[in-house]
N, C-alpha and C positions, 0 to 999 in steps of 0.2 A: 191193128197188132200193138202194142207199145215193141219199141224197139230192142227193149234188153228181153226178152222172153226167151228167146237162143239160152241167150248168157247162162241165165235162169236155171233154164233142163238141162246143160251140161255139169253149173255148178252141183245140183241136185243127184245128176248122176254119180256123180266124183265124190260126194257125201255119202252117198248109200251105199261104195264101196265101200266106203274105211279111208276114202281119201281128204285131203286136208287142201281149205281153200284162202285164195286174198280176197275180199270184197267191198264193195263201198257202204258202208252203214249209217243211221241216224246220224253219227258223232264222226271218228276216224275211219280210215281202211281197216279192217280186221282181219283177223287170221280165224279163220271159223270151218268146223264139222258139225257132225249130227253128233247132238251134246248128249244120248245115249248110249253112244261106239267110244268104251274105257280104250281102247288100241289109238284113236284117231287123238281121243283128248291127249295122250300120254306125249304121241310124236308131236301135239302143238308144245309142249311143255320143253321137249327134247329140244323144239328148232328155236324157242325164245329163249333156250337155258335157262330155264325159269326155275325155282323149285317148287316142288308139289306142295309148298306150304302155304303157297302165295295161288289165291283162287281166279278164278277166269269168271267173265258173267259168261249168260246163256241171252240171247236175243228171244222170243215170241212174235208172232204176227196178232192176236189178238186178247181180249178183256177175258172172253170164250175156254179159252185155255190154260190161261193162269189157275184156275183150279184145278185142274191137272196136276199140276208140280207142286200147288202151297193147297194144303185142304182146307186150314183154314187161316183167310186171306184177310188179314186185321182190316176195320171199314177206314180207316184211315187211310188205306193205301191208293184207295181210287180217288183219295182229297188230293193228297199228292201229285197223283198224277196230272189230272186238273188244275192243278194250282203253277204247276213246275213249266217255267219258262224255256228250258233248253229242255233234251232228252233228258229222264230220270232213273236210273238202277236203281232197286229197291231190294236191300236186302234179307228174306226172308226166311224164318225159322221153320226148321220141320220139311224142307224140302224134299220131295221123291221123284224118282222119275226121270231124272239124268244118273250121268256116269258119277260113280262114287269118288272118280278126282276130283267131281265140281262141288263138291259138299264137302265144307265144313267139319271139323271134328264135332262140333256142338249142332251140327243137322241142317246148316242155314246155307244160303247161296243165292248169287245174284241174278236179278231176271228184270230183260227191260222189255218193254213191249213198246216194238220201233214203227215207230209211224212212216216211216223213208219207204218208199216206195220199193225201192229193189230190194230192199231184206226184206220188208214185210212180204212180197211177191216169194221169196227164196224159203220164207219158214213157213210159209203158207203150204207151198207145193212138197215141202219136205215131209211136210206132216208133223210138224215136232219144233223142239229149240234147236238154234242154229249158237255154238261156241262163239264168241265174237270177246278178240284179245285183240291190244294193241299189234300191229305187224310192225314190229321192234322184237330186240335182243334186248333179252330183260335189264332194265340198268341205263340204256340208253334212250334218249328222247325219244317221243313216241313222230310218227309220222305225220305231217296237219297235212297231206296228200297224197297222191300215187307218187308223184316224180321225189319225194322221199324215202322212198321205202327202200332198203339195202338191197344190195342183192345175193345175200347170202337168205333173205326173208323169201325173196321172189325165186332164190331156186329152190329152197327147201318146199313149197309147196305143189300139189298135183296140178292145181288149176287157178289164172288168176283171171278174173272176171275182167272184160273189158270194157262195158259201161262207167261212167266215169272217170277214165283214170288223165283225161287229159285236163280235167278240171286244176285250176288252182288254188282255188279257195282256203282257206286256211282253215281248218272244221278243227271242233273243239270237243273233249272225252264228255262224257255224262256228267253230273250230280249223282253221288253216290249217297243213299242213305239207308240205314240198317232199322227194321222194325225186330221192338223185340215184345217181349212178352208185358202186358199191361201197359200196353198203348206206348211203352218207349221208344222215342223215336234219338235216333242219334245219325246225326251230320257225317260220311265220312270224307266227302269232297262234294266242294259248290261247285 
């Protein structure tokens, strides 16, 4: 049995109860919650002191779940994911089944299929998307590892995952690409 399964179980219990968590992802440490829970999403905006006009992305665990959130997946999305050398967040049009706070006025939202084992299992056990936003106050630098996460963030969540806390590797954020109508591809962050 994997060492982190108790952590996953506890984190999922907290999210199902409307709580927010601090957890490792395929990129940097993130603040997360059930991406369909509006109240929990609003708590993350408050904790980060972030304007709700700035979006947050969601993680899912498989290609199979993408169609639940994105009814018309552009073919190029799969090519981009296959070719990307680092984790890739794609902003899709006409996203559904996420909390309204995660969907921009134009109907778009950022979704990433995680390949990292902990966050993948977290999404799988929750049965849906998990919010993933950098573990920092808005405007401050993102924490490259757990030790750099500020006390206000640590104290503002309902559960902090134990797994990977001791790692000192400097993680980096994902690339972000927006896929628009007619196959338009716009690089937001490399």
